[in-house]
TINU-972409 format. One record per residue (C-alpha): residue in three letters; x, y, z. Coordinates in steps of 0.2 Angstrom, whole numbers, padded with zeros to 4 digits. Each point is the difference from the previous one (the first is absolute). Layout:
! TINU-972409
<"ALA",<X,Y,Z>>
...
END
This chain:
! TINU-972409
<"MET",<0424,0539,0227>>
<"LEU",<-0018,0002,-0008>>
<"THR",<-0013,-0012,0006>>
<"ILE",<-0018,-0002,-0007>>
<"PHE",<-0013,-0010,0009>>
<"ALA",<-0015,-0006,-0009>>
<"TYR",<-0011,-0012,0009>>
<"ASP",<0012,-0014,0005>>
<"LEU",<0013,0005,-0014>>
<"CYS",<0016,0010,0004>>
<"LEU",<0011,0007,-0013>>
<"LEU",<0018,0005,0004>>
<"THR",<0012,0011,-0010>>
<"HIS",<0014,0012,0003>>
<"ARG",<-0005,0012,-0013>>
<"LEU",<-0016,0010,-0004>>
<"ALA",<0002,-0004,-0019>>
<"ASP",<0001,-0019,0004>>
<"MET",<-0016,0001,0011>>
<"LYS",<-0010,0009,-0014>>
<"VAL",<0006,-0014,-0012>>
<"LYS",<-0005,-0014,0013>>
<"GLY",<-0017,0009,0003>>
<"GLU",<-0003,0001,-0019>>
<"ARG",<0004,-0018,-0003>>
<"LEU",<-0011,-0005,0015>>
<"GLN",<-0014,0010,-0008>>
<"GLU",<0003,-0008,-0017>>
<"THR",<0001,-0018,0006>>
<"GLY",<-0015,0002,0013>>
<"HIS",<-0012,0010,-0010>>
<"GLY",<0006,-0003,-0018>>
<"GLY",<-0011,-0016,-0001>>
<"GLN",<0013,-0012,0007>>
<"LEU",<-0007,0000,0018>>
<"GLY",<-0015,0011,-0001>>
<"LEU",<0006,0011,0015>>
<"LYS",<0001,0019,0002>>
<"ILE",<0011,0010,0011>>
<"ASN",<-0011,0010,0013>>
<"ILE",<0009,0016,0002>>
<"GLN",<-0010,0004,0016>>
<"LYS",<0006,-0016,0008>>
<"THR",<0018,0001,-0006>>
<"LYS",<0013,0009,0011>>
<"GLU",<0018,0005,-0003>>
<"MET",<0014,0001,0014>>
<"ARG",<0017,0007,-0003>>
<"ILE",<0015,-0005,0011>>
<"GLY",<0016,0010,-0001>>
<"VAL",<-0005,0008,-0016>>
<"ARG",<0003,0019,-0004>>
<"GLN",<-0010,0001,-0016>>
<"GLN",<-0018,0007,0004>>
<"GLU",<-0008,-0001,-0018>>
<"SER",<-0017,-0008,0002>>
<"LEU",<-0003,-0018,-0006>>
<"GLU",<-0015,-0002,-0012>>
<"LEU",<-0008,-0016,-0006>>
<"PRO",<-0009,0001,-0013>>
<"GLY",<-0001,0018,0000>>
<"GLU",<-0005,0002,0018>>
<"ALA",<0011,0005,0015>>
<"VAL",<0003,-0014,0012>>
<"GLU",<-0002,0005,0018>>
<"ARG",<0016,0001,0010>>
<"VAL",<0000,-0007,0017>>
<"SER",<0014,-0001,0014>>
<"GLU",<-0007,-0016,0008>>
<"PHE",<-0010,-0015,-0007>>
<"THR",<-0007,-0016,0007>>
<"TYR",<0005,-0015,-0011>>
<"LEU",<-0003,-0018,0003>>
<"GLY",<-0003,0003,0019>>
<"GLY",<0015,0012,0003>>
<"ILE",<0003,0018,0000>>
<"ILE",<0013,0006,-0012>>
<"SER",<0006,0018,0002>>
<"ALA",<0010,0012,-0011>>
<"THR",<0013,0001,0014>>
<"GLY",<0004,-0018,-0004>>
<"ARG",<-0008,-0007,0015>>
<"THR",<-0012,-0015,0001>>
<"ASP",<-0012,-0004,0014>>
<"ARG",<-0014,-0013,0002>>
<"THR",<-0018,0006,0001>>
END
């Protein structure tokens, strides 16, 4: 499973191609004038759970940092599938 965390937004997919599409749609919707938001790549993280594909994820044209653990809404989520409270 591929996961992207951007602020308090979490996108989930099973395929890298789907994550790229979701990221592009988020960029278009947020920055394309509809919401006035822009994805901050430096604050955006990617985590893969049980995925063999290692191709880097890029949104929009910049590589997203891959992490093995992430704090989200008061909990720690890890690439091993575990969750813990902070």
